[in-house]
C-alpha positions, 0 to 999 in steps of 0.5 A: 434674461434680456428684454426686447421691445415688442413691436409697436406695443412698446412693451418689454418682453423676455427675448426667450418666452414659453410656448405652451402647446404641450404645457404639462403633457408630452405629445399625445399623453394626458394633461398634467396640471401639476407639471404644467404649474411647475413649468410656469414656475420654472419659466418665472424663475428663469426670468421669462415674462412672455407666454404664448398659448391658444384656446385649443391647447390641451382643450383649453386647460393651457389657458386655464392653468396659465390664468391660475398662475398669473392670478397668483403673480399679477403684472409679471407676464405678457400673454399671447393667445390664439383663436380660430382652430376650435372651428369645425370644420376649420374653413374660411366660411366659419370665420365670422365676426361673431365667432371671433368675438366668442373666442375672445370671451372664451379666452378671457373667461378661461384665464380670468382676465378682463383684457387680453394682451394680444390675440392672434388668428391661429393659422386660418385659411389663407383667404381670411388674411384679406377679410375686412370683416374679421380684422374689423371685428378685432379692431372693434374688440380693441376699442371695447377694451377686450384686447390690447392688441391683435395679430396673426399666426401664419404658415406662409410668408405671403399670409404675413405680408397680406396681414400687414395691410391691416393694423396688426401689432404682431405676427407669429411665424415658424423661424429656425435653422431649417426655415430661413425664408422669412428673412428675405421679405417678411422680416424687413417688412415687419421691421418697417411697420414695427410689427413684433415677430414671435418666432415659433417652432424654433427647434423644428419639433425637436429635430434641432435638439440633435438628439434624434436618430433614424431609430427614434420612435415617436408615440402613436398620438404624437404629431411627429408620427401621424402628420409628417405628410400633413394628414391632420394639419399643415405639415410645416408644423411637424419638423418644420416640413423637413423630411425626417432623415434629411433633417437628421443629416442637416442637424449633424452638419450643424453640430460640427459647425457649432462644435456641440452635441447639445444643439438646442441652445445654439439653435435658439441663440441663432434665432435671437441673432436676428433683431427683427425677432421680438421673442422666441417661444420654445415649448416645454413638456416638463420643467427641466426643459425650460432650464435647458432652453434658457441656456441660450440666453447665456451664450455669446453671439454666434460668429459671422463664420458660423452664421454663414456656414449654417446658411450654407447648410440650409441652401445646400440641403433644404432650400429647394424643398422648404423655400417654395412651400412656405 
């Protein structure tokens, strides 16, 4: 597994990390602690050292299980967690310095840590990205030694550009073959400021595995069923905001470009072709998916012809729909 320098932190992290939204569970199904530990073992065995989680994942069980594994394997992992989505209602007014301090204490407790490597604001309302009091509290927590660094997870490019007015160390953003807008302005700005980039949703909720068809049925409690139009949270989190059948069409064209039916490793490799990316974080609901995802690390660089062809597909099929929204 290749390593990359994680922005201004100076830390080396595995270029393929592990996203843990669905750690130990498929969408909508009960949490499985045993499978969660097997996923972490598979990631460890594959050389993954970067783990991304959040205090709301599996109701806190994601953090707890990661903490359990890390306690038995100290010093091996860089852990990013996120905070804010526990707020109910999730509004800008609910974001207060006290709430942020409480979230940090909660994550420390669940993972059994004395200091967090990195905490990100978890896709808050847009106005929060310009709040001196919130970023001031994060800086205070850093000086107290509760966190080593802080940053943001964003939905929109404009939010990331605003957040970089503060001393953030890293940013998490949706970036994949169906979401190219970060390349225009966000990535150059982040590189100039040494802000680490964590590329999330690299497989567009599975659309970029190339395995789905118009007849694929998702579970009732699966966000790919109930959130396609943003009924519960930003629709960009579901299939990267791409209309499902349009995404199927684009995926089929990408298979022809890359000459493979197994699109997932190539899609992850495409993300890694961009040097501004510090780590990409595909998720896994079972250990075997970790093994599949890390195949991307073994692939040779994609050709410039392939890169141009992939961009052409985005520009022709998706850009008009996706670019203006995020």
